[in-house]
MARKOL-999295 format. One record per residue (C-alpha): residue in one letter; x, y, z. Coordinates in steps of 0.1 Angstrom, whole numbers, plus 2048, in hexadecimal, padded with zeros to 3 digits. Example, Ala and Ser with C-alpha at 12.3 -4.5 7.8 and 13.67 -1.06 7.14 Angstrom:
a87B7D384E
s8897F5847
END
This chain:
xD9CD8E20C
xD83D7A21F
xD60D70213
xD47D7022E
xD2DD5422A
xD09D60228
xD11D8321E
xD0BD931FD
xD2CDA51FA
xD4FD9A200
xD62DAB21C
xD87DAF222
xD93DAD245
xDA5DCD250
xDCADCB24C
xDDFDD526A
xDFADEE260
xE08DF6282
xE27DE628F
xE1FDEB2B4
xE11DD02CA
xDF0DD92DB
xDF5DE92FD
xDDCDD230C
xDF5DB6307
xE09DC6324
xDECDC433C
xDF6DA134A
xE19DAF351
xE0CDCE361
xDF4DB9377
xE11DA2381
xE26DC038B
xE09DCF3A0
xE05DAD3B2
xE2ADAB3B8
xE2ADCE3C7
xE0DDC63DD
xE17DA43EB
xE3EDA63EA
xE4EDAC40B
xE60DCD40C
xE80DBF41C
xE84DA1404
xEA8D9E3F7
xE9DD883DA
xE7BD953CF
xE7ADBB3D5
xE5ADCD3CB
xE5ADE03AA
xE59E023BD
xE7CDFA3C9
xE87DF33A5
xE7EE1739C
xE91E253BA
xEB0E113B1
xEAEE1D38D
xEABE41399
xECAE3D3AF
xEDCE2E392
xED2E4C37C
xEDCE64397
xEFFE55397
xF01E5C372
xF05E37369
xEE3E2E35B
xEDFE4533C
xF03E4032F
xEFEE1A332
xEDDE1C31F
xEEDE32304
xF0AE19300
xEF3DFB2FE
xEDBE0B2E4
xEF9E172CF
xF07DF42CF
xEE5DE62C6
xEDDDFD2A9
xF00DFB29B
xEFFDD529D
xEDCDD428D
xEE7DEA271
xF05DD426A
xEEFDB526C
xED7DC3252
xEF4DCC23A
xF08DAD23E
xEEBD95241
xED9DA4223
xEF8DA420D
xF02D80215
xEDFD74213
xED9D821F1
xEFAD741E4
xEF3D511F2
xECFD521E5
xED9D5C1C2
xEF8D451BF
xEF3D201C3
xF18D1A1C1
xF21D331DC
xF05D251F2
xF13D021EF
xF36D0E1F6
xF2ED23214
xF0FD12221
xF20CF8238
xF38D12247
xF1BD2B24E
xF06D0F25E
xF24D07275
xF29D2C27E
xF04D31284
xF04D172A0
xF1FD272B5
xF10D392D3
xF1AD5D2DC
xF28D522FD
xF41D3B2EC
xF4DD572D5
xF54D6F2F1
xF75D602FE
xF83D5D2DB
xF79D812D3
xF88D8E2F4
xFA9D7C2EC
xFABD8D2CA
xF9CDAF2D1
xF9BDB42F6
xF7FDC230B
xF75DDD2F2
xF55DE92E2
xF61DDB2C1
xF64DB92D0
xF40DBB2DD
xF34DC72BB
xF45DAB2A8
xF37D902BF
xF13D9E2BD
xF14DA1297
xF23D7E291
xF08D6E2A6
xEE8D8229D
xEE8D89278
xEDDD6526E
xEB7D6C26D
xEBDD87254
xED5D7223F
xEBED5423E
xE9FD68235
xEB2D7C21B
xEBFD5C20B
xE9CD4D20A
xE8ED6D1FB
xEA9D6F1E1
xEA2D4B1D7
xE7DD511D3
xE80D6F1BB
xE68D6919F
xE78D5F17E
xE5FD7416C
xE6DD9417C
xE90D8B172
xE84D8314E
xE73DA514E
xE93DB6158
xEA5DA513B
xE8ADAE123
xE8DDD212D
xEB3DCF12A
xEB9DDC14D
xEDDDDD159
xEE9DC6174
xEE8DE218E
xEC5DED183
xEB9DC9185
xEC6DC61A9
xEB8DE81B3
xE96DE61A2
xE8EDC11A2
xEA3DAC1BA
xEA5DC31D8
xE80DCD1DA
xE78DA81D7
xE8ED9F1F5
xE85DBD20B
xE67DAA21C
xE7ED8D225
xE98DA5233
xE7DDB7247
xE72D96256
xE96D8C25E
xE9CDAE26F
xE7DDAB285
xE8BD89291
xEAFD94294
xEA8DB52A8
xE9EDA52C9
xEBAD8B2C5
xED3DA72C0
xEC8DBA2DF
xECAD9A2F4
xEEDD922E8
xEF8DB62EE
xEEEDB3312
xEFDD90315
xF1FD9C308
xF1EDBA320
xF17DA333D
xF32D8A334
xF4DDA332B
xF45DC0342
xF47DD9326
xF33DF932A
xF0DDF6328
xEEEDEB339
xEFADC733B
xF19DD234E
xF03DE5367
xEEEDC536C
xF0DDB1373
xF1BDCA38B
xEFADCD39E
xEF8DA73A0
xF1CDA43AD
xF14DBA3CB
xEF1DAA3CF
xEDDDCA3C8
xEBEDB73BE
xEA8DD63B9
xEC1DE43A0
xEC3DC238E
xE9DDC038B
xE9ADE4380
xEB4DE0365
xEA4DC0358
xE82DD1356
xE93DEE344
xEA2DD632A
xE7EDC9325
xE72DEC31E
xE8FDF1306
xE85DD12F4
xE61DDE2F0
xE6EDFF2E3
xE85DEC2CA
xE68DD72BE
xE53DF62B9
xE6FE072A5
xE76DE928F
xE50DE5289
xE4DE0927F
xE6BE06268
xE5CDE7259
xE3EDFC24F
xE54E12239
xE5EDF4224
xE3CDE4221
xE37DF51FF
xE50DDB1F1
xE3BDBE1FD
xE25DB31E0
xE0ED9F1F7
xE09DBC20E
xE03DD41F1
xDEADBC1E2
xDD8DB9203
xDD5DDE208
xDC9DE31E4
xDAEDC81E8
xDA3DD7209
xDA0DFA1FA
xD8EDED1DB
xD74DDA1F1
xD6EDFA206
xD68E0E1E6
xD50DF41D9
END
């Protein structure tokens, strides 16, 4: 709540509950594309105008290679993100609630966290071959860290009063985890998921480009290898649109868990009470 100087009543600033970025934020990008279309030479092999990108994507869709590639990439992304949430949340809560386990596994996890995805690809290929499972393993191992770190921090900061209340009510271990610990950690997991989602999508595309497994990344690599610049630009722009859609979906899903965030609930309550007054 913000108190405005010189006014008789306090006023709470309105709280944004939407997860979508304002559409006006895309105006500079749209203006840049329009200028590119106007001033780009039509026969440029390096900088084709955006209208040629659309034509290249239409030809790729007509050849029945575009939509299967998008489907494979999105399936890999959502599968990897779901595994990231489960694995990162579980490990983060365990490390956050156990000092001994954190000291034992902390250095190893810090070492693994610094390994880039590109360095893991050759090892994964040697063990698992050029398969979808290999791609999934590499993506998960290199993109679940934001969720793990945020879940660990959230588990460490759980109020002692809440745990004492659970003991006073004689709640079972499972009931304590479900009713006290997990709701307290959900805001941290939500923040970690919002950070990990675009990283996961980027690594999915990177692995597809490096390993030539099915997906949008493979189509980008194939178009680049035969110097089809319009197709490359069109697919890159398409991945940007996929990223925007992913951010919107993750933001919308985050709204569903806002009820577990005490600070958000308190802010909404204060705002509503000030409006009533």
